C-alpha positions as CSV (number, residue, x, y, z in Angstrom):
1,M,7.8,10.8,-9.0
2,T,7.7,11.8,-12.5
3,A,5.3,14.2,-14.2
4,P,2.8,12.6,-16.7
5,S,4.2,12.4,-20.0
6,R,2.5,15.1,-22.8
7,A,0.6,12.1,-24.3
8,V,-1.1,11.4,-21.0
9,K,-2.1,15.1,-20.2
10,R,-3.5,15.4,-23.7
11,F,-5.6,12.3,-23.0
12,L,-6.9,12.8,-19.6
13,A,-7.3,16.6,-19.6
14,P,-10.3,16.7,-22.1
15,R,-11.9,13.5,-20.4
16,A,-11.7,15.2,-17.0
17,L,-12.9,18.6,-18.4
18,A,-15.7,16.9,-20.0
19,G,-16.6,14.9,-16.8
20,M,-16.6,18.0,-14.7
21,L,-18.9,19.9,-16.9
22,A,-21.1,17.1,-17.2
23,G,-21.4,16.9,-13.5
24,M,-21.7,20.6,-13.1
25,L,-24.8,20.7,-15.9
26,C,-26.3,17.7,-14.2
27,V,-26.2,19.6,-11.0
28,A,-27.5,22.9,-12.5
29,A,-30.2,21.3,-14.5
30,C,-31.6,18.4,-12.5
31,P,-32.6,19.9,-8.8
32,V,-34.8,17.2,-8.5
33,A,-31.9,14.7,-8.8
34,R,-29.8,16.5,-5.9
35,A,-32.7,16.3,-3.4
36,A,-33.6,12.3,-4.3
37,D,-33.2,10.1,-2.1
38,N,-29.3,8.5,-2.4
39,S,-29.6,5.7,0.1
40,A,-29.4,2.7,-2.4
41,V,-26.2,4.4,-3.3
42,E,-24.5,4.9,-0.3
43,R,-25.5,1.2,0.8
44,R,-23.1,0.1,-2.3
45,A,-20.6,2.8,-1.6
46,V,-17.1,1.4,-0.7
47,T,-16.0,1.9,2.8
48,F,-12.7,1.6,4.6
49,N,-11.9,0.3,7.9
50,H,-9.4,2.3,10.0
51,A,-6.4,0.5,8.9
52,Q,-7.4,0.9,5.4
53,T,-7.9,4.4,5.5
54,N,-4.6,4.7,7.2
55,Y,-2.9,2.8,4.5
56,M,-4.7,5.0,1.9
57,L,-3.1,8.0,3.8
58,H,0.2,6.8,4.7
59,C,1.1,4.4,2.4
60,G,-1.1,4.5,-0.7
61,G,0.3,7.4,-2.3
62,C,3.5,5.8,-3.5
63,H,2.4,2.1,-3.1
64,G,-0.8,2.5,-5.0
65,T,-4.4,2.4,-3.6
66,L,-4.5,-1.2,-4.4
67,G,-0.9,-2.3,-3.8
68,L,0.1,-1.8,-7.6
69,S,3.0,0.8,-7.6
70,P,4.6,1.9,-11.0
71,P,7.7,-0.2,-11.8
72,H,10.9,0.8,-10.3
73,S,9.1,3.5,-7.9
74,V,8.7,1.2,-4.8
75,P,7.8,-2.5,-4.7
76,L,4.7,-3.8,-5.2
77,L,2.5,-4.9,-2.1
78,R,-0.3,-6.8,-3.9
79,G,0.1,-10.4,-3.7
80,Q,3.4,-10.1,-2.6
81,A,3.9,-8.3,0.7
82,G,2.9,-11.4,2.7
83,W,6.2,-13.3,1.4
84,L,8.2,-11.1,3.7
85,V,6.6,-12.3,6.8
86,C,7.6,-16.2,6.4
87,D,10.7,-16.0,8.0
88,A,12.3,-13.7,10.8
89,Q,14.8,-11.9,8.4
90,G,11.9,-10.8,6.4
91,R,9.8,-9.7,8.9
92,A,13.1,-7.9,10.5
93,Y,13.4,-6.2,6.7
94,V,9.8,-4.9,7.4
95,D,10.1,-4.1,10.8
96,G,13.3,-1.7,9.7
97,L,11.4,0.0,6.8
98,P,12.3,3.7,7.3
99,N,8.7,4.9,6.4
100,V,7.4,2.0,8.8
101,T,9.3,2.9,11.5
102,R,8.5,6.6,11.2
103,A,5.0,6.7,10.3
104,S,2.9,9.1,12.0
105,L,0.6,6.8,13.5
106,S,0.4,5.3,17.0
107,D,2.1,1.8,17.7
108,A,-1.2,-0.1,17.5
109,D,-2.6,2.0,14.3
110,L,0.5,1.2,12.5
111,A,0.5,-2.5,13.6
112,D,-3.0,-2.3,12.0
113,V,-1.9,-1.1,8.8
114,L,0.9,-3.5,8.6
115,N,-1.4,-6.5,9.1
116,F,-3.6,-5.0,6.5
117,V,-0.7,-4.9,4.2
118,I,0.8,-8.4,5.0
119,F,-2.5,-10.3,5.6
120,T,-5.2,-9.0,3.0
121,L,-3.5,-6.8,0.5
122,G,-0.2,-8.6,0.1
123,A,-1.6,-12.1,1.2
124,T,0.6,-15.0,0.1
125,P,1.3,-18.6,1.1
126,G,4.2,-17.2,3.1
127,S,1.7,-15.1,5.2
128,A,-0.5,-18.1,6.0
129,H,1.1,-19.1,9.2
130,A,2.8,-15.8,10.3
131,A,1.6,-14.1,13.6
132,P,0.2,-10.8,13.3
133,F,2.1,-7.7,14.2
134,T,1.0,-6.2,17.6
135,A,1.6,-2.9,19.1
136,R,4.1,-3.9,21.4
137,E,6.4,-5.2,18.3
138,V,6.0,-2.1,16.5
139,G,7.1,-0.1,19.5
140,V,10.1,-2.3,20.0
141,M,10.9,-2.1,16.5
142,R,10.8,1.8,16.7
143,A,13.1,1.9,19.6
144,A,15.9,-0.1,17.8
145,P,18.7,1.9,16.0
146,E,17.9,2.2,12.6
147,S,20.3,-0.5,10.3
148,T,23.3,1.1,8.7
149,V,23.2,-1.4,5.7
150,P,21.4,0.5,2.3
151,L,17.8,-0.2,2.2
152,H,17.9,-1.9,-1.3
153,L,20.7,-4.2,0.3
154,R,18.6,-5.4,3.0
155,R,15.6,-6.0,0.6
156,Q,17.7,-7.9,-1.6
157,Q,19.0,-10.1,1.2
158,A,15.7,-10.7,2.6
159,V,14.1,-11.5,-0.8
160,E,17.0,-14.0,-1.6
161,R,16.4,-15.8,1.7
162,I,12.7,-15.9,1.5
163,I,13.1,-17.6,-1.9
164,K,15.2,-20.1,-0.7
165,V,13.6,-20.7,2.8
166,C,10.0,-20.1,2.0
167,G,9.4,-20.9,-1.8
168,A,8.8,-17.3,-2.6
169,P,8.7,-16.2,-6.4
170,Q,11.8,-15.5,-8.2
171,S,9.7,-12.3,-9.6
172,L,10.1,-10.7,-6.1
173,L,13.8,-10.1,-7.4
174,D,12.4,-7.9,-10.4
175,Y,12.1,-4.7,-8.3
176,K,15.1,-2.5,-8.7
177,P,15.1,0.7,-7.6
178,M,16.2,3.6,-10.1
């Protein structure tokens, strides 16, 4: 991952400092606000289920919290990942991703994360009729030996096939790792 540019740092640093100072001033100067009932705020707060929390902890750092990653870092997931399960080769690609098979999650938790990524975050017409991942499937894929074909070639082959067989958009070919 590359470090933020100087321009980004110059833009964000003063705003972050101003935000921290404003927050500290409010807490120090507004003791009544601290003690106020915040149940209305808590009712509107975003909450995550178990699969979403695991996605955030294990995947979101690279793929982005919303499935939108920086260009050429890792593939986008939002609105695209679902295409990968429209046929067996694409599903096998997902099953064989090293960071998927090596994730420090139980088979059931990993199946839940994959289902969140494929059917919610990355939902597409390609995922509409696919079966959800199961803990058993995840266990079998983890026990299988890793492919010797380089990952970028496996992705390219899977994407070319789902474009041809499932009508996935050509834009899936746009991802080119650096």
